[in-house]
C-alpha positions, -999 to +999 in steps of 0.1 A: +218-444+500+245-442+472+279-422+479+304-412+452+340-413+469+365-389+451+401-388+454+419-362+431+456-359+426+473-331+405+467-349+371+441-377+381+408-383+397+399-415+414+362-424+420+338-452+435+301-450+437+291-471+466+257-486+475+255-480+512+228-507+515+252-538+512+286-520+506+285-529+469+311-511+445+284-501+418+313-485+396+348-473+400+377-460+380+399-430+372+405-399+352+443-398+343+466-371+328+442-343+335+453-311+319+472-329+293+502-342+316+525-364+300+530-375+262+501-397+260+465-387+258+443-381+289+417-413+295+393-425+316+387-460+331+355-471+344+346-505+357+312-517+367+305-538+397+300-567+374+334-564+363+331-550+329+354-524+320+359-495+295+390-473+289+384-445+265+407-416+256+391-385+263+396-346+266+403-336+300+415-303+300+406-295+341+393-314+371+359-300+362+356-317+329+370-350+344+342-351+369+317-344+343+329-372+322+327-396+354+290-386+358+285-390+323+297-427+324+280-433+355+246-421+340+252-435+303+222-454+292+239-485+280+271-489+306+257-465+334+246-478+369+223-452+378+197-433+357+203-396+369+224-376+394+194-375+416+205-410+429+238-399+442+231-387+478+265-377+488+300-373+479+328-380+500+364-365+495+397-380+506+416-350+518+456-358+528+459-332+553+433-311+574+459-289+592+457-283+631+421-275+631+400-302+613+400-333+635+371-353+621+350-353+589+329-322+582+302-315+557+313-288+531+299-251+536+314-216+531+330-216+566+348-251+561+361-242+527+373-210+541+395-230+567+403-257+544+422-229+523+442-224+550+452-259+551+470-258+517+505-253+529+502-285+553+502-308+521+513-287+491+517-316+468+484-328+478+459-304+489+458-283+461+446-309+438+417-319+465+409-282+461+402-288+424+384-319+429+362-302+453+356-271+433+346-295+403+321-313+423+305-284+437+302-269+404+288-297+386+265-311+416+258-280+441+228-296+459+243-327+468+261-328+504+297-332+502+322-341+529+359-338+535+375-368+550+406-362+567+437-388+567+451-368+596+420-370+618+429-405+630+461-394+643+448-364+662+452-386+694+488-388+691+500-374+724+525-343+724+556-361+733+553-382+700+538-354+680+559-325+686+594-321+671+626-308+693+627-274+676+618-241+693+584-245+708+571-213+694+570-230+657+543-250+670+524-222+685+528-199+655+527-224+625+512-255+639+545-276+631+538-311+645+533-346+633+504-350+614+507-382+596+487-396+566+471-428+557+447-421+586+415-436+570+436-467+559+450-470+594+412-465+610+396-493+587+425-515+595+419-511+631+381-517+631+387-549+608+416-561+629+393-559+658+367-578+642+394-607+631+407-609+666+374-613+681+378-582+704+365-548+711+382-521+688+388-503+721+408-530+738+432-538+707+469-529+703+483-533+668+509-523+645+494-511+611+518-511+584+504-492+552+529-503+526+524-488+492+542-466+469+535-443+499+542-459+532+535-455+568+535-473+601+509-465+627+509-475+664+475-481+677+466-486+713+433-493+727+419-485+693+437-450+692+468-438+673+497-431+697+525-425+669+529-429+632+560-426+606+549-398+586+553-364+601+544-327+592+541-339+557+539-373+540+579-370+534+591-385+568+593-420+578+596-452+556+616-452+524+588-451+497+585-451+459+602-419+454+600-403+490+633-406+511+618-410+545+636-402+574+666-380+566+695-359+585+683-325+578+720-313+574+717-334+542+697-306+524+724-280+533+750-303+522+737-314+487+720-279+481+756-262+483+773-288+463+746-289+435+738-255+439+701-261+443+671-240+455+648-248+479+622-260+455+648-281+435+657-299+466+621-308+477+615-320+442+643-344+446+634-355+480+597-361+471+599-372+437+635-386+428+643-403+461+633-436+479+636-468+459+637-447+425+667-428+442+686-459+452+682-478+420+682-447+396+658-470+374+623-478+394+605-471+426+581-500+417+585-530+441+572-556+416+600-544+392+626-544+418+620-580+426+622-591+391+656-571+387+669-587+421+662-621+406+682-612+377+713-600+398+710-562+400+725-553+431+711-520+434+674-532+434+684-556+460+700-532+481+666-510+478+646-539+489+670-546+517+667-508+528+629-509+524+626-538+546+653-526+571+633-495+578+599-509+585+615-534+607+631-503+626+595-489+631+579-521+642+605-526+666+603-491+682+563-493+679+565-526+700+584-508+728+559-478+725+528-499+730+544-525+754+520-551+743+511-559+706+482-581+697+489-584+661+509-566+632+489-561+602+500-553+567+482-536+542+483-511+508+497-521+474+530-537+488+515-553+519+489-569+503+503-584+473+538-590+483+545-616+513+579-618+501+585-584+509+567-583+540+592-611+553+620-586+547+601-567+571+601-589+600+630-611+592+651-617+623+626-606+650+620-642+663+634-634+695+607-608+700+581-632+692+575-626+655+577-658+635+567-654+599+553-683+576+573-679+546+552-705+529+532-676+514+563-660+499+551-665+466+513-656+471+503-626+455+467-628+461+471-637+498+446-627+527+447-635+563+473-648+590+511-647+579+525-659+609+533-693+624+512-709+652+543-704+675+545-668+669+536-650+701+524-618+680+501-626+653+507-612+619+478-606+591+475-592+556+441-575+555+431-555+525+425-519+532+396-501+519+398-464+524+370-457+500+345-477+519+355-460+550+352-425+535+317-435+522+306-446+555+319-413+574+301-392+547+267-412+549+266-411+588+271-371+584+243-369+560+221-389+579 
């Protein structure tokens, strides 16, 4: 069985074609600058499982053309990995937020799509793009089973005392306002993989999963189920991220809006796209660049890295209290997997709590495995996440 995994952004379409018999990635890549976003031309990146790569500038006026372009490359007589569309048995779509009514992966039908359209407001920056991708795939391959895999599904086990906000309860009843979280597909994959690494049953492990990338979140996993996570109603709450502010006193919004004469839309644009590490430095939100700038003596870059590590550390400490017992702390995501020196900042000073980092890995950009010293009471690992494989597995399971 071959499953095509699709992850759409407002101007991008990422994809992977996976052979479920052996979990091999046959091809992967992305279409970017869809709709002519930016000053540079749209392009497709296409990488075969054998490592050969192609990057071509192409016309990508919308997501339908982008998806058709992906299919063209997958079935190309010279560089393709399949002969025709009949070899694709299913399509799995990564969905950021399924709102209050989607608690597990579902196959697409008219009723599902009608309900999903009601969820757009729960992730206004992400869900419209997902919808464009879904419609593009359905138009091009209408007879192929397609599944929606929700990042929020893994977080539906969070109890009310952790999920609800201390605002009038009627807002929860009327509008479903609560903590939905994000990165759930990644946290779920990490939970299952960590159980294998620890040699334990998934239902018997307590871990803290730290998905650290341009978007970042921490999840507390008790007996294999999520009991809390740092992101909230939207992916804006929680950790400091590349361009997102994370936790913030709500009164800051009113204060700044009055001073700067801003609308709600303008303020939300600032919080989502001009804050976080970028906002602190006014230069970049990319941790790789910040590390270089910090070495060169840029004080703002160093401050941003300190703020990032401190916020992660606060969540780790609070989730240790929530869990009571922690088997392991796992780091994944673009930052978590490739920057042990940044991970070090996230646990520095926690030795009294039984967390002792092995800083001999600080300069390793491609390290996987244990990153705690033998005397550490709580083990720490870097485990690469694989959201696409998890999406493909759940899609294949439904189709079967």
